[in-house]
C-alpha positions as CSV (number, residue, x, y, z in Angstrom):
1,M,56.8,-33.1,-2.7
2,D,59.8,-32.5,-0.5
3,N,61.4,-30.4,-3.3
4,L,58.2,-28.3,-3.5
5,F,58.4,-27.7,0.3
6,K,62.0,-26.7,-0.1
7,A,61.2,-24.4,-3.0
8,Y,58.6,-22.6,-0.9
9,G,61.1,-22.4,2.0
10,K,63.7,-20.7,-0.3
11,F,61.0,-18.3,-1.6
12,V,60.1,-17.2,2.0
13,A,63.8,-16.9,2.8
14,K,64.5,-14.6,-0.2
15,R,61.1,-12.8,-0.5
16,A,59.8,-12.6,3.1
17,E,58.7,-9.0,2.5
18,I,56.4,-10.0,-0.4
19,V,54.8,-12.7,1.8
20,I,54.3,-10.1,4.5
21,L,52.7,-7.8,2.0
22,V,50.2,-10.5,0.8
23,I,49.4,-11.3,4.5
24,L,48.8,-7.6,5.2
25,L,46.4,-7.3,2.3
26,F,44.5,-10.4,3.3
27,T,44.4,-9.3,6.9
28,L,42.9,-5.9,5.9
29,L,40.3,-7.8,3.9
30,S,39.6,-10.0,7.0
31,I,39.3,-7.0,9.3
32,Y,36.7,-5.6,6.9
33,G,34.9,-9.0,6.9
34,M,34.8,-8.9,10.7
35,T,32.8,-5.6,10.5
36,K,30.2,-7.7,8.6
37,L,30.2,-10.5,11.1
38,Q,26.7,-11.1,12.5
39,V,25.3,-13.0,15.5
40,G,22.5,-15.3,14.6
41,G,20.6,-18.3,16.0
42,G,19.6,-18.6,19.6
43,G,16.2,-19.9,18.8
44,Y,15.3,-23.6,18.9
45,S,14.8,-23.8,15.1
46,S,18.5,-23.0,14.6
47,L,19.5,-26.1,16.6
48,F,17.8,-28.8,14.6
49,P,17.5,-29.7,10.9
50,K,14.5,-28.3,9.0
51,D,13.1,-31.7,8.3
52,E,12.9,-32.6,12.0
53,E,9.2,-33.3,12.8
54,V,9.0,-30.8,15.7
55,I,10.6,-28.1,13.5
56,R,8.5,-29.0,10.5
57,T,5.3,-28.8,12.6
58,M,6.3,-25.4,14.0
59,N,6.9,-24.1,10.5
60,I,3.5,-25.2,9.5
61,V,2.0,-23.4,12.5
62,R,3.8,-20.3,11.5
63,D,2.7,-20.5,7.8
64,E,-0.9,-21.3,8.5
65,F,-1.6,-19.5,11.8
66,G,0.8,-16.5,11.6
67,G,3.5,-17.6,14.1
68,A,4.5,-19.7,17.1
69,D,6.4,-17.1,19.0
70,S,5.2,-14.8,21.7
71,L,6.3,-12.1,24.1
72,M,4.9,-11.6,27.6
73,I,4.7,-8.3,29.5
74,V,4.9,-9.0,33.2
75,I,3.3,-6.4,35.4
76,E,3.9,-7.0,39.1
77,I,3.7,-5.4,42.5
78,D,6.9,-3.6,43.4
79,E,7.4,-4.9,46.9
80,G,10.4,-2.7,47.3
81,S,8.3,0.4,47.1
82,D,7.9,2.2,50.5
83,N,5.3,4.8,49.1
84,K,2.1,4.8,51.2
85,N,0.0,5.3,48.1
86,A,1.6,2.4,46.2
87,I,-0.8,-0.2,44.7
88,M,-0.9,-3.5,46.7
89,D,-3.3,-5.6,44.6
90,I,-2.6,-6.3,41.0
91,R,-6.3,-6.3,40.3
92,D,-6.6,-2.6,41.1
93,P,-8.6,-0.8,38.3
94,R,-5.6,1.5,37.7
95,V,-3.5,-1.5,36.8
96,I,-6.2,-2.9,34.6
97,R,-6.4,0.3,32.6
98,Y,-2.7,0.5,32.3
99,A,-2.6,-3.1,31.0
100,E,-5.3,-2.3,28.4
101,T,-3.3,0.8,27.3
102,L,-0.2,-1.4,26.7
103,E,-2.4,-4.0,25.0
104,H,-3.8,-1.5,22.5
105,A,-0.3,0.1,21.9
106,C,1.4,-3.2,21.3
107,G,-1.4,-4.4,19.0
108,K,-0.4,-1.6,16.5
109,L,3.2,-2.9,16.1
110,D,4.4,-4.7,13.0
111,K,4.6,-8.5,13.3
112,V,2.1,-8.5,16.2
113,I,-0.9,-10.6,15.3
114,G,-2.7,-10.5,18.6
115,V,-2.6,-9.2,22.2
116,Q,-4.5,-10.5,25.2
117,S,-4.8,-9.2,28.7
118,V,-7.1,-9.5,31.7
119,A,-8.9,-6.4,30.5
120,D,-10.5,-8.5,27.7
121,I,-12.1,-10.8,30.3
122,L,-13.4,-7.9,32.4
123,R,-14.9,-6.1,29.4
124,A,-16.6,-9.3,28.2
125,E,-18.1,-9.9,31.6
126,N,-19.1,-6.3,32.4
127,N,-21.1,-5.2,29.3
128,G,-18.0,-4.0,27.5
129,N,-16.8,-1.7,30.3
130,L,-13.9,-1.9,32.7
131,P,-14.9,-2.0,36.4
132,N,-14.2,1.2,38.3
133,S,-13.8,-0.5,41.7
134,L,-11.5,-3.1,43.0
135,A,-14.5,-5.0,44.5
136,T,-16.2,-5.4,41.2
137,T,-12.9,-6.5,39.5
138,K,-12.4,-9.1,42.2
139,S,-15.9,-10.4,41.9
140,I,-15.6,-10.9,38.1
141,L,-12.2,-12.5,38.1
142,E,-13.1,-14.9,40.9
143,K,-15.9,-16.3,38.7
144,S,-13.9,-16.4,35.5
145,P,-12.0,-19.7,34.7
146,L,-9.7,-17.7,32.4
147,A,-8.5,-15.3,35.0
148,S,-5.7,-17.6,36.1
149,Q,-4.1,-17.3,32.7
150,F,-3.4,-13.6,33.3
151,V,-3.4,-13.0,37.1
152,S,-1.3,-15.0,39.6
153,S,-2.9,-16.7,42.6
154,D,-1.3,-14.3,45.1
155,Y,-2.6,-11.3,43.0
156,K,0.9,-9.8,42.7
157,T,1.6,-10.5,39.0
158,M,-0.3,-10.0,35.8
159,L,0.6,-11.0,32.2
160,I,-0.1,-9.5,28.8
161,R,0.4,-12.1,26.1
162,I,1.6,-10.8,22.7
163,S,1.3,-13.3,19.8
164,L,3.8,-12.7,17.0
165,A,4.2,-13.6,13.3
166,D,7.4,-15.3,12.2
167,V,10.1,-13.2,13.8
168,E,13.1,-15.5,13.4
169,G,16.1,-13.4,12.6
170,I,14.5,-10.1,13.8
171,E,14.0,-11.0,17.5
172,E,16.0,-8.0,18.6
173,E,14.0,-5.6,16.5
174,I,10.5,-6.7,17.7
175,T,11.7,-7.0,21.3
176,D,13.1,-3.5,21.2
177,E,9.9,-2.1,19.6
178,V,7.8,-3.7,22.4
179,Q,10.2,-2.4,25.1
180,K,10.1,1.1,23.6
181,T,6.3,0.9,23.7
182,I,6.4,-0.1,27.4
183,D,8.7,2.8,28.2
184,E,6.3,5.3,26.6
185,Y,3.7,4.5,29.2
186,P,4.9,4.9,32.8
187,P,3.2,2.3,35.2
188,P,1.1,3.3,38.2
189,L,2.8,3.9,41.5
190,G,4.1,0.7,43.1
191,I,4.1,-1.2,39.9
192,K,7.0,-2.5,37.9
193,V,7.0,-3.9,34.4
194,A,9.3,-6.5,32.6
195,L,9.4,-8.1,29.2
196,T,10.0,-11.8,28.6
197,G,9.4,-14.5,26.1
198,M,11.5,-16.5,23.6
199,P,12.4,-13.5,21.3
200,A,13.5,-11.5,24.4
201,I,15.6,-14.4,25.6
202,T,17.1,-14.9,22.1
203,K,18.1,-11.2,22.1
204,T,19.8,-11.6,25.5
205,I,21.7,-14.6,24.3
206,R,22.9,-12.9,21.2
207,A,23.9,-9.8,23.2
208,Q,26.1,-12.0,25.4
209,I,27.9,-13.9,22.5
210,K,30.4,-11.2,21.4
211,P,31.4,-10.1,25.0
212,D,31.8,-13.8,25.9
213,M,33.9,-14.4,22.9
214,K,36.2,-11.4,23.7
215,R,36.5,-12.5,27.4
216,T,37.2,-16.2,26.7
217,S,39.6,-15.3,23.8
218,R,41.5,-12.8,26.1
219,I,41.9,-15.4,28.8
220,S,43.0,-18.0,26.3
221,F,45.6,-15.6,24.9
222,I,47.0,-14.8,28.3
223,A,47.2,-18.5,29.3
224,I,48.8,-19.5,26.0
225,L,51.3,-16.6,26.2
226,I,52.4,-17.7,29.6
227,I,53.0,-21.3,28.4
228,V,55.0,-20.4,25.3
229,L,57.1,-17.9,27.2
230,L,57.9,-20.6,29.7
231,L,58.6,-23.0,26.9
232,F,61.0,-20.8,24.8
233,R,62.2,-18.4,27.6
234,S,62.3,-15.7,25.0
235,L,59.9,-12.8,24.5
236,K,60.4,-12.8,20.7
237,Y,60.0,-16.6,20.2
238,G,57.2,-16.7,22.7
239,L,55.2,-13.9,21.0
240,L,55.6,-15.2,17.4
241,P,53.4,-18.4,17.8
242,L,50.8,-16.3,19.6
243,L,50.9,-13.7,16.9
244,G,50.3,-16.4,14.3
245,V,47.3,-17.9,16.0
246,A,45.9,-14.4,16.6
247,L,46.2,-13.7,12.9
248,G,44.6,-17.1,12.1
249,T,41.6,-16.1,14.4
250,I,41.3,-12.8,12.6
251,W,41.3,-14.5,9.2
252,T,38.7,-17.0,10.4
253,N,36.3,-14.4,11.7
254,G,36.9,-12.2,8.7
255,T,36.1,-15.1,6.3
256,L,32.9,-15.9,8.2
257,G,31.9,-12.2,7.9
258,L,32.7,-12.1,4.1
259,L,30.8,-15.3,3.5
260,G,27.8,-14.1,5.5
261,I,28.0,-16.9,8.0
262,K,26.6,-15.9,11.4
263,I,28.0,-16.8,14.8
264,K,25.7,-18.8,16.9
265,P,25.6,-19.3,20.7
266,V,27.2,-22.8,20.5
267,T,29.9,-21.8,17.9
268,S,30.9,-18.7,19.9
269,G,33.2,-20.9,22.0
270,A,35.0,-22.2,18.9
271,T,37.6,-19.3,19.0
272,S,39.1,-20.5,22.3
273,M,39.3,-24.1,20.9
274,V,40.9,-22.9,17.7
275,L,43.5,-21.0,19.8
276,G,44.3,-24.1,21.8
277,I,44.8,-26.3,18.8
278,G,46.3,-23.7,16.4
279,I,49.1,-22.6,18.7
280,D,50.8,-25.9,18.1
281,F,51.5,-25.0,14.5
282,G,53.4,-21.9,15.5
283,I,55.3,-23.7,18.2
284,Q,56.5,-26.3,15.7
285,V,57.8,-23.7,13.2
286,V,59.6,-21.6,15.9
287,N,61.1,-24.6,17.7
288,R,62.4,-26.2,14.6
289,F,63.9,-22.9,13.4
290,R,65.8,-22.4,16.6
291,L,67.1,-26.0,16.5
292,E,68.3,-25.5,13.0
293,L,70.1,-22.3,14.0
294,E,71.7,-24.1,16.9
295,G,72.9,-27.0,14.8
296,V,71.0,-29.7,16.7
297,F,70.5,-31.7,13.5
298,G,74.0,-31.2,12.2
299,E,76.0,-28.0,11.5
300,K,74.7,-24.6,12.4
301,L,72.7,-23.0,9.6
302,E,72.4,-19.4,8.5
303,P,68.9,-17.9,8.9
304,E,68.0,-18.4,5.2
305,E,69.1,-22.0,5.2
306,A,67.4,-22.6,8.6
307,I,64.0,-21.3,7.5
308,T,64.2,-23.3,4.3
309,E,65.0,-26.5,6.2
310,T,62.4,-25.7,8.8
311,L,59.6,-25.4,6.3
312,A,60.8,-28.5,4.4
313,R,60.6,-30.5,7.6
314,V,57.4,-29.2,9.2
315,I,54.9,-28.7,6.4
316,K,54.3,-32.5,6.0
317,P,53.6,-33.3,9.7
318,M,51.6,-30.1,10.1
319,G,49.6,-30.9,7.0
320,T,49.0,-34.4,8.3
321,T,47.8,-33.0,11.7
322,T,45.5,-30.5,10.0
323,L,44.1,-33.2,7.7
324,A,43.4,-35.5,10.7
325,A,41.7,-32.6,12.6
326,L,39.6,-31.7,9.5
327,I,38.4,-35.3,9.2
328,G,37.5,-35.3,12.9
329,F,35.6,-32.0,12.7
330,R,34.0,-32.7,9.4
331,A,32.7,-36.0,10.9
332,M,30.4,-33.8,13.0
333,N,28.5,-33.1,9.8
334,L,27.3,-36.7,9.8
335,G,25.0,-36.0,12.7
336,R,21.6,-34.4,12.4
337,L,22.0,-31.5,14.8
338,T,22.6,-28.4,12.8
339,V,24.4,-26.7,15.6
340,M,27.1,-29.5,15.6
341,K,27.6,-29.1,11.9
342,D,28.1,-25.3,12.3
343,L,30.6,-25.9,15.1
344,G,32.5,-28.5,13.0
345,N,32.6,-26.2,10.0
346,M,33.9,-23.2,12.0
347,M,36.6,-25.4,13.7
348,C,37.7,-26.7,10.3
349,L,38.1,-23.1,9.0
350,G,39.9,-22.0,12.1
351,I,42.4,-24.8,12.0
352,V,43.2,-24.2,8.3
353,M,43.7,-20.5,8.9
354,C,46.0,-21.1,11.8
355,M,48.1,-23.5,9.8
356,L,48.3,-21.0,6.9
357,S,49.3,-18.3,9.3
358,A,52.0,-20.5,10.9
359,L,53.5,-21.3,7.5
360,T,53.5,-17.8,6.1
361,L,53.6,-15.1,8.8
362,I,55.8,-16.8,11.3
363,P,58.6,-17.9,9.0
364,S,58.6,-14.5,7.3
365,L,58.9,-12.7,10.6
366,L,61.6,-15.1,11.8
367,I,63.8,-14.5,8.7
368,I,63.2,-10.7,8.8
369,T,64.1,-10.5,12.5
370,E,67.1,-12.7,12.2
371,K,68.4,-10.6,9.3
372,M,68.0,-7.4,11.3
373,K,69.8,-9.0,14.2
374,R,72.7,-10.0,12.0
375,R,72.9,-6.5,10.5
376,R,73.1,-4.9,13.9
377,R,75.8,-7.3,14.9
378,S,77.9,-6.6,11.8
379,K,77.7,-2.9,12.4
380,K,79.2,-3.3,15.8
């Protein structure tokens, strides 16, 4: 096995450019894969196994009754309005008519199986007509036991309930369609409208995942860069481990995209964890190479000999570390929570990619930069 490691080290020492070319091709493929990377999950069903009783029951409800998800349009008094003609009571007939307009418009949308509003109660209790006066509206709603489901006790808020078919995976689309419908009908003066419900929340969660990943990754990169610069006190040797872990992250996300694996809210934080663990691989390679050049373990070695010896000495401990990490993260698959399995799988992939990057990119760049450095010295 040691001879195999040395043979690989000699190949990198003599054919570093070929290794870089292969890395470049795989990186381009990974960048393409990143364009295919999708954000998924966010709903409760993605957190638990499909055979969990609560999930199984919810799926039965969806199959038999058309869905278990709903959106709610919240119509409320805009207390910030200073217009003298602004509506001050949510039971105003103008608001009721507006609510019914939204009800009918939303009812025509795909995946909508039913819409309910306070207008349904008023028509049922008023011979199929909407009241034209606030007094009549108040009288009917005060007698109706169902009114509290749509109108708040302080008469400042009103709900329109939209029942949906199975919209898992298309929460953004249906939420956008309903919001577009709301935007087409301006509310009466002194009224503001908002959209909520699990699909809308899921859309918001997914919208935050990629920005959060970028922000946490950026902070992690900066923190790690400071540490390695302090450790090596060299810009070149400090940047190389960071470049390796950055490439490992690109490979990880690209592979996820190529395999069609979606990023979920919980797994979005895996990138920062991979950075923290994966940087160790690059540090080991760079540190050992510097020590071999300085002759700490014997006589000073030439760059080609140093990189050969470095890889021969670090592959085994790095492989052992990676194997231990994989066992630990794969153990997360023993649990029943789907989200923990997804996190474990993503961490495993990230660790493997960071190790491969550290054993290919970093030694290749080390030998190339050292050769260039020696050539410049010889010319002088």
